C-alpha positions in Angstrom: 2.5 4.8 37.5 5.0 5.9 35.7 4.6 5.6 31.6 7.5 5.9 29.1 6.0 7.2 25.5 8.0 6.6 22.6 8.0 8.8 19.6 7.7 12.7 19.1 4.7 13.0 16.7 1.3 14.0 16.5 0.4 10.9 17.1 2.1 10.3 20.7 1.3 14.0 21.7 -2.8 13.0 21.8 -1.6 9.8 23.1 0.4 11.9 25.9 -2.3 14.0 26.3 -5.2 10.9 26.8 -2.6 9.5 29.7 -2.2 12.8 31.2 -6.0 12.9 31.8 -6.2 9.9 33.4 -7.6 9.5 37.2 -4.4 7.5 38.5 -2.5 10.7 37.7 0.3 9.3 36.0 3.9 10.2 35.4 4.4 11.0 31.9 8.4 10.4 30.7 9.5 10.2 26.8 11.8 9.3 24.3 11.7 11.3 21.0 14.5 12.2 18.6 13.2 15.8 18.3 11.4 17.5 21.5 8.1 18.1 20.1 6.4 20.9 22.7 3.1 19.5 23.3 4.6 16.7 24.8 7.3 18.1 26.6 4.6 20.2 28.6 2.8 16.8 29.6 6.3 15.2 30.8 8.4 14.9 33.9 11.1 14.4 31.9 12.2 13.4 28.7 15.2 12.0 26.5 16.2 13.2 22.8 17.2 10.3 21.2 16.3 8.1 18.1 13.4 6.2 19.4 15.3 3.1 17.4 18.3 3.1 19.7 17.0 0.3 22.0 20.1 0.5 24.3 19.6 3.9 24.9 15.7 3.8 25.3 16.0 0.6 27.6 18.8 3.0 29.8 16.7 5.3 30.1 13.2 3.1 30.7 15.5 1.5 33.7 17.0 5.0 35.5 13.2 6.8 35.2 11.8 3.5 37.2 9.3 2.7 34.1 5.8 0.6 34.5 4.7 0.4 31.0 5.6 2.1 27.7 3.4 2.7 24.8 5.5 2.4 21.2 4.1 5.1 18.9 5.6 4.7 15.2 6.4 1.7 13.5 10.4 2.2 13.4 11.0 0.7 16.7 8.6 -1.6 16.8 11.0 -3.3 13.8 13.9 -3.0 15.6 12.4 -4.9 18.3 11.7 -2.4 21.5 8.9 -4.3 22.6 10.9 -7.8 23.0 13.4 -5.5 24.9 11.4 -3.4 27.2 9.5 -6.9 28.5 13.0 -8.5 28.7 13.8 -5.6 31.3 10.5 -6.5 33.3 8.6 -3.3 31.4 5.0 -3.8 30.0 4.1 -2.9 26.6 1.5 -1.4 24.5 3.4 -2.4 21.3 3.5 -5.8 19.7 6.3 -8.2 19.9 8.9 -7.9 16.4 7.7 -11.2 15.0 4.2 -9.8 15.3 5.0 -6.6 14.0 6.4 -7.8 11.0 2.9 -7.5 9.4 3.6 -4.2 8.9 7.4 -3.8 8.0 7.6 -6.1 5.4 4.4 -6.3 2.9 5.5 -9.3 1.2 5.3 -11.4 4.7 2.2 -10.1 5.4 0.3 -10.5 2.0 1.6 -14.7 2.1 1.0 -14.5 5.9 -3.1 -13.5 4.5 -2.8 -16.4 1.8 -1.3 -19.5 4.1 -4.3 -18.5 6.8 -6.7 -18.1 4.7 -7.7 -14.4 5.4 -10.3 -12.5 3.6 -10.1 -9.4 1.8 -6.7 -10.6 -0.1 -6.0 -9.1 -3.5 -4.5 -11.2 -6.3 -0.7 -10.9 -5.8 2.9 -12.3 -6.3 5.9 -10.8 -4.8 9.4 -10.3 -7.2 12.9 -10.0 -6.9 13.5 -9.6 -10.6 12.6 -7.3 -13.1 11.7 -10.1 -16.3 9.1 -11.8 -14.1 7.8 -8.2 -12.4 7.0 -6.5 -16.0 5.4 -9.7 -17.3 3.2 -10.2 -14.3 1.8 -5.9 -14.2 1.1 -7.1 -18.1 -1.1 -10.0 -16.9 -3.2 -8.0 -14.4 -2.9 -4.8 -16.6 -4.0 -2.5 -13.8 -1.7 -2.9 -10.9 -0.6 -1.5 -7.3 3.0 -1.4 -7.0 4.3 -1.6 -3.2 8.2 -1.5 -2.0 8.3 -4.6 0.9 9.3 -2.5 3.6 8.7 0.5 5.7 8.0 3.6 3.6 6.2 6.2 6.2 2.8 6.1 4.1 4.4 7.1 0.7 6.3 3.9 -1.2 2.6 2.7 -2.4 1.9 3.9 -6.3 -1.1 2.7 -8.0 -2.1 2.8 -11.3 -4.9 5.3 -12.9 -3.7 7.4 -9.8 0.3 7.9 -9.2 1.2 5.6 -11.9 -0.3 6.3 -15.5 0.1 3.6 -17.6 1.7 -0.3 -17.3 4.7 1.4 -18.6 4.9 4.1 -15.8 4.3 0.8 -13.3 7.2 -1.0 -14.7 9.5 1.5 -14.3 8.8 2.3 -10.8 9.1 -1.8 -10.1 12.5 -1.4 -11.8 13.2 1.2 -9.4 12.1 -0.7 -6.3 13.8 -3.5 -7.3 17.3 -1.8 -6.8 16.1 -1.8 -3.6 14.7 -4.8 -2.5 11.6 -7.2 -3.1 8.4 -5.5 -4.5 4.8 -6.4 -3.9 2.7 -6.3 -7.4 -1.3 -6.8 -7.2 -4.6 -6.0 -8.5 -5.5 -2.4 -8.0 -8.6 -2.0 -5.8 -11.1 0.1 -6.5 -13.5 1.5 -3.8 -13.2 3.9 -1.2 -10.4 3.0 1.7 -11.3 3.3 5.4 -9.0 2.7 8.4 -10.2 0.3 11.3 -8.0 0.3 14.4 -8.3 -2.2 17.7 -6.8 -2.3 20.8 -5.3 -6.1 21.3 -4.7 -7.9 24.5 -3.7 -11.2 22.8 -7.0 -12.3 22.5 -9.9 -9.8 23.0 -9.9 -6.9 20.5 -11.6 -3.2 21.2 -12.0 -1.7 18.3 -12.6 2.5 17.2 -15.1 3.8 15.3 -13.9 3.7 11.6 -12.1 6.8 10.4 -11.1 7.8 6.4 -7.7 9.2 5.9 -7.0 11.6 2.9 -3.4 10.7 1.6 -3.4 13.2 -1.4 -1.5 16.8 -0.7 -4.2 18.8 -2.3 -8.3 19.5 -2.3 -10.0 17.3 -4.6 -7.8 14.7 -3.7 -5.0 16.1 -6.0 -1.0 16.1 -6.3 1.4 13.4 -4.2 1.0 11.4 -1.5 1.9 11.5 2.4 1.6 10.8 5.7 -2.2 11.9 5.5 -3.7 15.9 5.8 -6.4 14.7 7.7 -9.1 12.8 8.7 -13.1 12.2 9.7 -15.3 9.9 11.8 -19.0 10.2 12.2 -21.2 9.6 15.0 -21.5 6.0 14.7 -18.9 3.2 14.1 -19.8 3.2 10.0 -18.9 6.3 7.5 -21.8 7.4 6.0 -20.5 5.4 2.5 -20.5 2.7 4.7 -22.8 -0.6 5.5 -23.0 -1.6 8.6 -21.8 -5.0 6.9 -18.8 -3.3 5.5 -17.6 -2.8 9.3 -18.5 -6.6 10.5 -17.0 -7.9 7.9 -13.5 -5.6 8.5 -13.3 -6.5 12.3 -14.0 -10.5 11.4 -10.9 -10.4 9.4 -9.0 -8.8 12.0 -10.0 -11.0 14.7 -8.8 -13.8 11.9 -5.5 -12.1 11.9 -5.2 -11.9 15.3 -5.7 -15.4 15.9 -3.8 -16.5 12.9 -0.5 -14.3 13.9 -0.6 -16.1 17.4 -0.6 -19.9 15.2 2.0 -18.7 12.7 4.1 -17.0 15.7 3.1 -18.4 19.2 3.1 -15.3 20.6 0.2 -12.6 21.8 -0.4 -9.6 20.0 -0.7 -7.0 22.2 -1.3 -3.4 21.3 -2.6 -1.3 18.6 -3.7 -3.6 15.1 -4.7 -1.0 12.1 -6.8 -2.5 9.2 -6.2 -0.2 6.3 -9.6 -1.6 4.1 -10.5 -0.8 0.7 -14.1 -0.9 0.4 -14.9 -2.7 -2.9 -18.1 -3.3 -4.8 -17.7 -7.3 -3.2 -17.1 -6.0 -0.1 -14.0 -4.3 1.9 -10.1 -5.4 1.1 -7.1 -5.6 2.8 -4.8 -2.7 1.4 -2.2 -3.2 4.6 -1.7 -3.6 8.0 -0.3 -2.2 10.6 0.8 -2.0 14.4 0.4 1.0 15.5 -2.9 3.6 16.0 -2.7 5.6 12.7 -1.9 9.2 12.1 -3.7 11.0 11.9 -6.7 8.9 12.9 -5.0 8.6 16.2 -6.1 12.2 16.5 -9.8 11.1 15.9 -10.3 8.4 17.6 -8.6 8.8 21.2 -10.0 12.4 22.3 -13.5 10.4 21.9 -12.7 7.7 24.3 -14.9 7.9 27.4 -12.7 5.3 29.8 -9.7 5.7 31.7 -6.7 5.5 29.4 -4.3 4.3 31.2 -7.1 1.5 32.7 -7.0 0.6 29.4 -3.6 -0.1 28.6 -3.1 -2.0 31.9 -6.4 -4.4 30.4 -3.7 -4.8 27.5 -0.7 -5.7 29.1 -3.0 -8.4 31.4 -4.9 -9.9 28.8 -8.0 -8.5 30.9 -9.2 -5.8 27.7 -12.5 -8.7 27.3 -13.2 -7.6 31.0 -13.3 -3.9 30.6 -16.1 -2.4 28.9 -14.5 0.7 26.5 -16.8 3.2 25.5 -16.6 6.4 22.8 -18.5 9.9 23.1 -20.8 9.7 20.5 -18.9 12.8 18.2 -18.1 12.8 14.8 -14.2 14.4 14.2 -12.7 16.1 11.8 -8.7 16.3 11.9 -6.6 18.5 9.5 -3.2 19.1 9.6 -1.1 22.4 8.8 1.6 21.6 6.9 4.6 23.7 5.5 4.3 25.4 2.5 6.0 23.5 -0.5 5.4 20.2 1.3 6.2 17.1 0.9 8.6 18.0 -2.1 10.4 21.0 -1.1 8.7 22.0 2.2 9.7 25.7 3.8 12.2 24.5 7.0 12.7 26.8 10.0 9.5 29.0 9.8 7.4 30.4 12.8 4.3 28.6 13.6 2.2 30.8 15.9 -0.8 28.6 17.4 -3.0 30.3 19.7 -6.6 31.5 20.4 -7.8 28.0 18.6 -11.8 28.4 20.3 -13.1 24.8 21.0 -10.7 22.8 18.6 -7.8 20.2 19.9 -4.4 21.3 18.9 -1.3 18.5 18.7 2.4 19.5 17.4 3.9 16.5 15.1 7.3 17.9 13.6 8.3 20.9 14.8 10.8 22.0 16.9 11.4 24.5 19.6 13.5 27.3 20.1 13.5 30.7 22.2 10.1 30.1 23.1 8.7 30.0 19.4 7.7 27.0 17.8 9.4 26.2 14.1 8.6 23.9 11.1 11.0 21.0 9.9 10.3 19.0 6.7 6.9 17.1 7.3 3.5 18.1 8.6 3.6 20.7 11.5 0.0 20.7 13.4 -2.8 18.7 14.1 -5.9 20.0 14.4 -9.2 18.5 15.7 -12.5 19.7 16.0 -15.3 17.1 17.8 -18.9 18.0 17.6 -22.3 15.8 17.2 -22.1 15.9 13.3 -19.3 16.1 10.6 -19.9 19.5 9.4 -20.2 20.9 12.8 -16.5 19.4 13.6 -15.2 20.8 10.1 -16.0 24.1 11.2 -14.7 23.8 14.4 -11.0 22.5 12.8 -11.5 25.1 10.2 -11.6 28.3 11.8 -9.0 27.2 14.5 -6.6 26.5 11.4 -7.9 30.2 9.9 -5.9 31.2 13.6 -2.7 29.4 13.3 -0.2 32.1 11.7 2.7 30.9 9.6 3.8 29.8 5.8 1.8 26.8 6.2 -1.2 25.7 4.1 -3.7 22.7 4.8 -7.1 21.2 3.0 -9.9 23.1 3.0 -12.3 20.3 1.7 -11.4 17.2 4.2 -14.9 16.5 6.3 -17.0 18.8 4.2 -20.3 18.1 3.0 -19.2 18.1 -0.9 -16.4 15.7 -0.4 -18.4 13.5 1.7 -21.0 12.9 -0.9 -18.8 12.8 -3.6 -17.7 9.0 -1.4 -21.2 8.2 -1.1 -21.8 8.9 -5.1 -18.9 6.7 -5.7 -19.6 4.0 -3.3 -23.2 4.0 -4.7 -22.2 3.5 -8.5 -19.7 0.5 -7.2 -22.6 -1.1 -5.5 -24.7 -1.1 -8.4 
């Protein structure tokens, strides 16, 4: 089995590590824009090239006689990498472009939800002109403002959070309209959670729910990032959730897969990621993504007990419904170490020394290797994961490991702590009452 991983971040490192552990002893190859030392160490060979260069990716896949490819990030999906691989006779984990649009065009996704009556869709409108957009902001009074296209998890701004008032929402909307269409929708109040699923076109296998932490500083302060860390519980649900919340979210995702086929006549094959916000009236959809989350992949992939290569084969063969996919009963906490000054003015080319991290798992993200040493770029550097029988124990494993990483880095100490989780529980109790 010859497997190609497309992408070079922390998410792709954990995917590569899980594939490497398969009893089928696969040979791993990769295409990545920058050399990820963690992925490179697991590969037979790799190509340093933009993951969105379809022609070069296909050429390399053919040259290496690849059997199956796993597309990690969203950008290659948006340029049709999966379509091109299938046309070249190579099976792919990652939906074709006509289905992946659910991530890379937020305006399309909202209209799609409305057309098929998919639950969890907030009040929204799509705009290309400033006047009507500003009028709608005035009408709703409390909004989220979203660019339609891909922004690496950093484009959405919300009133009462990154936008202090209506005027700030109008200014941001005008700025976005210079580049394209804008989705304006009611601000949803609650606790966010991520639900990821493997999809073979018909069947879905759900991972445990995860809560990501976008804000850069402790206490959920500062600008948004790609994600500073995340946690899961030993159960499928998070401490602030009820079992019926998860079931509603699962049903929304099942309805979405079914409706995608009705709309596109193309089976959705790969990962469907639902970003939800749990409100007083149940889960609402913030957005859908067409790949694993980063950092959420680092929480959920390591606790899969079923052989990962067999899961991949079941996805591309459409037999996922016949494969019992099992997860270990562990809680997980992932924390990212990021360069000093991140995200606004990150320190680049600073050495990172990772050694003696105990029980923690280590996944390299946006770093580079030179002369046998590892250095930061401008983005998240190293993800550290603790797995244990409780969230508290998992958090301690991750935190102790982070304390032993040397370099001009920082991280959020509060992710996965009892105090922050209790804050989430109290918030939902208040909303439900």
